[in-house]
C-alpha positions as CSV (number, residue, x, y, z in Angstrom):
1,M,152.3,-69.8,-82.6
2,P,149.2,-71.8,-83.1
3,I,146.2,-70.3,-81.5
4,N,145.4,-73.5,-79.7
5,R,148.9,-73.5,-78.0
6,V,149.3,-69.8,-77.2
7,E,149.0,-70.2,-73.4
8,E,151.4,-73.2,-73.3
9,L,154.0,-71.7,-75.6
10,A,153.9,-68.1,-74.3
11,L,154.4,-69.3,-70.7
12,K,157.3,-71.5,-71.8
13,H,159.1,-69.0,-74.1
14,L,158.0,-65.4,-73.4
15,K,158.4,-62.9,-70.6
16,K,155.6,-60.5,-69.8
17,D,157.7,-57.4,-70.8
18,D,159.1,-58.9,-74.1
19,K,158.4,-57.0,-77.3
20,I,156.3,-59.6,-79.3
21,V,155.5,-59.3,-82.9
22,V,152.9,-61.7,-84.3
23,Y,152.4,-62.4,-88.0
24,C,150.6,-64.7,-90.4
25,I,151.4,-65.8,-93.9
26,G,149.9,-62.6,-95.3
27,Y,147.2,-59.9,-95.1
28,S,144.2,-62.1,-95.6
29,Y,144.9,-64.4,-92.6
30,K,143.4,-63.6,-89.2
31,A,145.3,-66.0,-86.9
32,S,147.9,-63.4,-85.9
33,T,145.1,-61.0,-84.6
34,K,143.7,-63.9,-82.5
35,V,147.1,-64.7,-81.1
36,S,147.8,-61.0,-80.4
37,I,144.5,-60.6,-78.5
38,K,145.1,-63.7,-76.5
39,L,148.6,-62.6,-75.5
40,M,147.2,-59.2,-74.4
41,E,144.5,-61.0,-72.4
42,M,147.4,-62.9,-70.7
43,R,148.8,-59.5,-69.8
44,Y,151.7,-59.5,-72.2
45,K,152.5,-55.8,-72.4
46,D,154.3,-55.1,-75.7
47,V,152.4,-57.1,-78.5
48,Y,152.1,-56.1,-82.1
49,D,150.1,-57.7,-85.0
50,F,152.2,-57.3,-88.1
51,K,149.7,-57.6,-90.9
52,A,152.1,-57.9,-93.9
53,G,153.2,-61.4,-92.7
54,K,156.6,-63.0,-92.6
55,S,157.3,-62.2,-96.3
56,G,156.5,-58.6,-95.6
57,W,158.8,-58.6,-92.6
58,K,161.6,-60.0,-94.8
59,R,160.9,-57.5,-97.6
60,A,161.3,-54.7,-95.0
61,D,164.7,-56.2,-94.3
62,L,163.8,-56.8,-90.6
63,K,165.6,-59.3,-88.5
64,L,163.8,-62.5,-87.5
65,E,164.6,-63.8,-84.0
66,G,163.2,-66.3,-81.6
67,E,160.4,-67.7,-83.8
68,I,158.1,-70.0,-81.8
69,K,156.2,-72.7,-83.7
């Protein structure tokens, strides 16, 4: 979710009580932290910043669902 579209996309696709996991390409990128903070400021309640990125998520054999781009 691009930082400049967080409000628009969150309001369109997310509910306030959804569990939301935000990630970047990898550890050295900071956009996921900015998006997570913005979502929490918008009062989304269950927001997580997954630092290992999408590749780390896949390596952990976790399921991807509902990607918002």
